[in-house]
C-alpha positions in Angstrom: -49.1 -27.1 43.7 -46.5 -24.7 42.2 -45.9 -24.7 38.5 -42.6 -23.3 37.2 -42.5 -22.3 33.5 -40.2 -24.2 31.1 -37.6 -22.6 28.8 -38.7 -22.9 25.2 -35.8 -24.2 23.1 -37.0 -22.3 20.0 -37.1 -18.9 21.9 -33.7 -17.2 21.8 -32.8 -15.7 25.2 -34.7 -18.2 27.4 -32.2 -19.9 29.6 -33.3 -23.2 31.2 -31.9 -25.4 34.0 -29.6 -28.0 32.4 -30.6 -30.5 35.1 -32.7 -30.8 38.3 -31.2 -29.1 41.3 -31.3 -26.3 43.9 -30.3 -22.7 43.1 -27.3 -21.9 45.2 -26.5 -18.4 43.9 -27.7 -15.9 41.2 -24.8 -14.0 39.7 -26.7 -11.3 37.7 -29.5 -8.8 38.3 -32.4 -7.8 36.1 -31.3 -5.0 33.8 -27.7 -6.1 33.9 -25.8 -6.0 30.6 -23.9 -9.3 30.2 -21.5 -10.9 27.7 -21.6 -14.4 26.3 -20.0 -16.8 28.7 -20.9 -14.8 31.9 -21.9 -16.8 34.9 -25.7 -16.5 35.4 -26.3 -18.8 38.4 -25.0 -21.8 40.3 -27.1 -25.0 40.7 -26.4 -27.9 43.1 -27.4 -31.5 42.4 -26.2 -34.6 44.3 -23.5 -32.5 46.1 -22.1 -31.2 42.7 -22.2 -27.6 41.7 -23.0 -26.6 38.1 -22.5 -23.1 36.8 -25.0 -21.9 34.1 -23.2 -19.6 31.7 -24.8 -17.2 29.2 -25.0 -18.5 25.7 -25.3 -15.0 24.3 -24.6 -11.3 25.0 -27.5 -9.1 26.0 -29.5 -7.6 28.9 -31.1 -9.7 31.6 -34.8 -9.0 31.1 -36.3 -11.1 33.9 -35.1 -13.6 36.5 -37.6 -16.4 37.3 -35.7 -18.1 40.2 -34.6 -17.3 43.8 -31.9 -18.7 46.0 -32.8 -22.1 47.5 -35.5 -22.8 44.8 -35.6 -26.4 43.6 -35.7 -26.7 39.8 -36.5 -29.5 37.4 -34.7 -29.9 34.1 -35.5 -27.1 31.6 -37.2 -24.9 34.2 -36.9 -21.3 33.1 -34.1 -19.5 35.0 -34.0 -16.2 33.2 -34.6 -14.3 29.9 -32.0 -12.3 28.0 -32.8 -9.8 25.3 
């Protein structure tokens, strides 16, 4: 059984999935400098696409997901520092 880490709400820079869904696209790479509001990834749930935007500016430290991965709510997508 595969366990995916959850984003901790009290840890600034951890970005979690807003809902269960499938990762359609990842818009950033590790080491990329990003600005607040930048598109990070696209999730699909029940034939609707949801774009996850960055809540802060910073550098993408680590990406925890891959395309076509199925996520649950609050699963850790990536970390920004």
